[in-house]
C-alpha positions as CSV (number, residue, x, y, z in Angstrom):
1,M,113.6,84.3,121.2
2,K,114.5,85.5,117.8
3,T,113.3,83.1,115.1
4,D,115.2,82.0,111.8
5,I,111.5,82.3,110.1
6,V,108.2,83.2,110.5
7,C,105.1,83.3,108.4
8,I,102.5,85.6,109.5
9,G,98.9,85.0,107.2
10,H,95.9,84.2,107.6
11,I,94.8,80.2,107.5
12,T,91.8,79.6,105.1
13,H,89.0,77.2,104.2
14,D,89.5,76.4,100.6
15,R,87.7,74.5,98.0
16,I,89.2,73.8,95.3
17,V,87.5,72.1,92.0
18,T,89.7,70.4,89.1
19,P,88.6,68.7,86.5
20,E,89.4,65.4,88.6
21,R,88.1,66.4,91.7
22,E,86.3,68.5,94.4
23,V,88.0,69.0,97.7
24,H,87.6,71.2,101.1
25,M,90.4,72.1,103.1
26,P,92.7,74.4,104.8
27,G,94.9,76.8,102.9
28,G,96.4,80.1,102.1
29,T,100.2,81.0,102.3
30,S,100.7,80.1,105.8
31,F,99.4,76.7,105.3
32,Y,101.0,75.7,102.6
33,F,104.2,77.6,103.8
34,S,104.2,75.4,107.1
35,Y,103.9,72.2,106.3
36,G,106.1,72.3,103.2
37,I,109.1,74.2,105.4
38,N,108.2,71.3,108.4
39,H,109.3,68.7,106.1
40,L,112.3,70.5,104.4
41,L,114.1,71.5,107.6
42,D,114.1,67.8,108.6
43,G,117.6,67.5,110.3
44,E,118.5,71.5,109.9
45,A,119.4,74.0,112.1
46,V,116.6,76.1,111.6
47,S,113.6,77.5,113.8
48,Y,110.3,78.0,112.5
49,R,107.1,79.8,113.5
50,L,103.8,80.4,112.4
51,I,101.5,83.2,113.4
52,T,98.0,82.9,112.0
53,S,94.4,83.9,112.5
54,L,91.2,82.0,112.3
55,A,87.6,81.5,113.5
56,E,87.4,79.0,116.5
57,S,85.4,76.7,114.6
58,D,88.3,76.1,112.0
59,I,90.9,76.0,115.3
60,Q,91.4,72.0,114.3
61,A,93.3,73.2,111.1
62,V,96.0,74.8,113.7
63,E,95.5,71.3,116.0
64,D,96.8,69.3,113.2
65,M,99.5,71.3,112.4
66,R,100.8,71.1,116.1
67,R,100.6,67.5,116.0
68,E,103.2,67.9,113.1
69,G,105.5,70.1,115.5
70,I,104.9,73.1,114.0
71,E,104.8,76.2,116.4
72,V,101.7,77.8,116.0
73,E,100.0,81.0,117.8
74,V,96.8,81.9,116.9
75,I,95.2,85.3,117.3
76,P,91.6,85.2,117.2
77,S,88.8,86.2,114.3
78,R,85.4,86.3,113.7
79,Q,85.5,84.5,110.5
80,T,87.8,82.6,108.4
81,V,89.2,83.2,105.2
82,Y,86.7,81.1,102.5
83,F,88.2,80.6,98.9
84,E,86.4,79.0,96.4
85,N,89.2,78.5,93.3
86,I,88.1,76.0,89.9
87,Y,90.4,75.5,88.2
88,G,90.4,74.3,84.1
89,A,92.3,71.8,82.4
90,N,95.0,74.6,81.9
91,Q,95.7,74.7,85.8
92,N,97.5,78.2,84.9
93,N,94.4,80.0,84.8
94,R,91.5,79.7,87.7
95,K,88.0,81.6,89.1
96,Q,88.1,82.3,92.7
97,R,85.9,83.3,94.6
98,V,85.8,85.1,98.6
99,R,82.8,83.8,100.4
100,A,83.9,84.8,104.0
101,K,86.9,87.2,105.2
102,A,89.1,87.0,108.8
103,D,90.3,89.9,110.6
104,P,92.9,92.1,109.7
105,F,96.8,91.8,111.3
106,T,97.2,94.5,113.7
107,V,100.5,96.6,114.8
108,E,99.3,95.4,118.7
109,G,99.2,91.6,117.9
110,L,102.4,91.5,116.1
111,A,104.3,93.3,118.5
112,D,106.9,91.1,120.0
113,V,108.0,89.5,115.6
114,E,111.4,89.1,115.1
115,A,112.9,87.3,112.7
116,D,116.0,86.9,110.5
117,Y,113.0,86.2,107.6
118,I,109.4,87.6,108.0
119,V,107.2,86.1,105.3
120,L,104.0,88.2,105.4
121,G,101.7,85.5,103.2
122,S,98.7,88.3,102.1
123,L,95.4,86.9,100.8
124,L,93.4,89.9,100.6
125,A,94.4,93.8,100.2
126,D,93.2,94.8,104.0
127,D,95.2,91.7,105.8
128,F,98.2,94.3,106.4
129,S,98.3,97.7,106.3
130,L,100.9,100.0,106.0
131,D,101.2,100.3,109.6
132,V,101.8,96.9,110.0
133,L,104.6,96.4,107.3
134,R,106.2,99.9,108.7
135,H,106.5,98.0,111.8
136,L,107.8,95.3,110.9
137,S,110.3,96.5,108.9
138,G,113.8,96.4,110.5
139,R,113.0,93.6,112.4
140,G,113.8,91.0,110.1
141,T,114.1,90.8,106.3
142,L,110.6,91.1,105.1
143,V,108.9,88.9,102.3
144,V,105.8,90.0,101.2
145,D,103.2,88.0,98.6
146,A,101.7,90.9,96.5
147,Q,98.8,89.3,95.4
148,G,96.6,89.6,98.4
149,Y,97.5,93.5,97.7
150,L,96.2,93.4,93.8
151,R,92.8,91.4,94.6
152,E,89.7,93.4,95.3
153,V,86.7,91.4,96.3
154,R,83.4,92.4,95.2
155,N,80.0,90.9,96.1
156,E,82.1,87.9,96.5
157,K,84.3,87.9,93.1
158,V,87.6,88.6,93.0
159,F,89.0,91.6,90.7
160,A,92.7,92.5,89.8
161,C,93.1,95.7,91.5
162,D,96.7,98.4,91.9
163,W,98.0,98.5,95.5
164,K,97.0,101.2,97.8
165,D,100.6,103.4,98.9
166,K,102.8,101.1,97.1
167,L,105.5,103.7,96.5
168,E,105.4,104.1,100.6
169,A,104.7,100.2,101.0
170,L,107.3,98.6,98.7
171,R,110.0,101.1,100.5
172,Y,109.9,98.2,103.7
173,V,109.4,95.7,101.5
174,D,113.0,93.5,100.5
175,I,111.8,90.6,98.9
176,L,108.2,90.5,96.9
177,K,106.9,87.5,94.9
178,V,104.9,88.4,91.8
179,N,103.3,86.7,88.6
180,E,103.5,87.8,85.5
181,Y,99.5,89.6,85.5
182,E,100.8,91.2,89.1
183,I,103.9,92.9,87.8
184,E,102.3,94.7,85.3
185,V,99.6,95.9,87.5
186,L,101.9,97.2,89.9
187,T,104.4,98.8,87.6
188,G,102.2,99.3,84.2
189,Q,105.5,97.8,82.5
190,R,104.6,94.9,80.0
191,D,108.3,94.6,79.2
192,Q,109.2,91.8,82.4
193,H,112.5,92.9,83.0
194,R,111.8,96.5,82.8
195,A,109.3,95.7,85.2
196,C,111.7,94.3,87.9
197,E,113.9,97.2,87.3
198,Q,111.0,99.4,88.4
199,L,110.1,97.6,91.6
200,A,113.4,97.6,92.4
201,S,113.9,101.6,91.8
202,W,110.6,101.7,94.6
203,G,112.7,100.0,96.9
204,V,112.4,96.2,96.7
205,R,115.7,94.3,96.9
206,E,114.7,90.9,95.3
207,V,112.5,90.7,93.2
208,L,110.6,86.7,92.8
209,L,108.8,87.3,89.1
210,T,106.7,83.6,88.7
211,L,105.5,82.4,85.8
212,G,103.6,78.7,85.7
213,S,104.9,76.3,83.7
214,Y,107.1,79.1,82.0
215,G,109.7,79.0,85.1
216,S,110.7,82.1,87.0
217,V,112.6,85.2,87.3
218,V,114.8,86.0,90.1
219,Y,116.0,89.9,89.8
220,A,118.7,90.4,92.5
221,D,121.7,92.9,93.0
222,G,121.0,94.2,89.2
223,R,121.3,90.9,88.0
224,F,118.6,88.7,86.4
225,F,118.5,85.1,86.5
226,D,116.2,83.0,84.4
227,I,115.3,79.7,86.2
228,P,113.4,77.1,84.5
229,A,110.4,75.5,85.4
230,Y,110.9,71.3,86.3
231,E,108.5,69.3,84.2
232,P,106.2,67.6,87.1
233,L,105.3,63.8,86.5
234,H,101.8,64.7,86.1
235,I,99.8,67.3,87.1
236,V,97.0,67.4,90.2
237,D,96.6,70.7,91.8
238,A,99.0,74.1,91.0
239,T,96.8,75.5,94.2
240,G,99.6,76.9,96.9
241,C,102.5,76.4,94.3
242,G,103.5,80.3,94.4
243,D,103.6,79.9,98.1
244,T,105.5,76.7,97.9
245,Y,107.5,78.4,95.8
246,V,108.2,81.5,97.9
247,M,108.4,78.6,100.8
248,A,111.5,76.8,99.3
249,Y,113.7,80.0,98.3
250,V,113.6,81.9,101.7
251,L,114.4,78.8,103.4
252,R,117.3,77.9,100.6
253,R,118.2,82.3,101.2
254,R,118.7,81.4,105.2
255,L,120.6,78.1,104.9
256,G,122.7,80.4,102.9
257,D,122.3,79.9,99.5
258,G,122.5,82.2,96.2
259,P,119.4,83.7,94.5
260,K,119.6,81.7,91.8
261,Q,120.6,78.4,93.6
262,A,117.7,79.1,96.4
263,A,115.6,80.0,92.9
264,R,116.3,76.5,91.2
265,F,115.8,74.9,94.9
266,A,112.6,76.6,94.3
267,S,111.4,75.5,91.1
268,A,111.7,72.0,91.9
269,V,110.0,71.6,94.8
270,A,107.0,73.6,93.3
271,S,107.2,71.0,90.5
272,I,107.0,68.6,93.7
273,K,104.3,70.6,94.9
274,L,102.1,70.3,91.6
275,E,102.1,66.3,91.7
276,A,99.5,66.1,94.6
277,S,96.4,68.3,96.3
278,G,98.0,69.8,99.7
279,P,100.9,71.1,100.9
280,F,104.7,69.7,99.6
281,R,105.3,66.9,101.5
282,G,108.7,65.6,100.1
283,T,112.3,65.7,101.4
284,T,115.7,67.2,100.5
285,S,116.3,64.6,98.8
286,D,113.4,64.2,96.7
287,V,114.1,68.1,95.6
288,L,117.7,67.4,94.7
289,K,116.6,64.5,92.5
290,R,114.7,66.9,90.5
291,L,117.3,69.7,89.8
292,P,119.4,68.5,86.7
């Protein structure tokens, strides 16, 4: 049966260090996306499924999701992705290391995927090959976070790199999420509007440019929408905020919102997520109260 929204991505083991605390917990786009959408779906007639891959030793993270009613399909992997994120006082900046990598997703493993929206939570450059993008194109609106494609791991350290085969790959991407650093690496443009237009000329239908505490920019149908950041009551942990933004945006687009309305909602959701470690666990009512 066709699903409304499918997220595909590795659940990770994360070590998160902030000035206030150190925690070990599951993470990754698929983790933050799944818990967040599960809370916002309360009462909404939208179906959701997660396809993930991790080692048997970390299967407890999946069992916890299933207990909360999240539908999860697991593709076995020899290892689980292990990320280390260290934040300073400025939550816009972090130091990151990759302690272990999981097996990449394959066309064979994703043969039956079909949905209105297919979200790829890329964490590392080899998570989703060009063949996988080509296979999923046309099976739903394809949403990709560029972050993984622009991460090169050398001796566990993460370095910025360009996206291999980007000119062909982006032909298959309908909605692309980037931050201010990633969009410059991809396009070579420092002017953010020109960079968005460049991505659109390569085939991307909607560009989501997140700017941390400076808000976000959406480029869709030849129009720019400047979206403010809604100030959190306090800042605890920025890990997963970008994933949470994409989750909320995709959900609201599936529910019929235009790009501007969906992005405003997503910005408010990300603001609430900043106030606690772990995934977003608020409600739609909480989000609407945050909006002016």
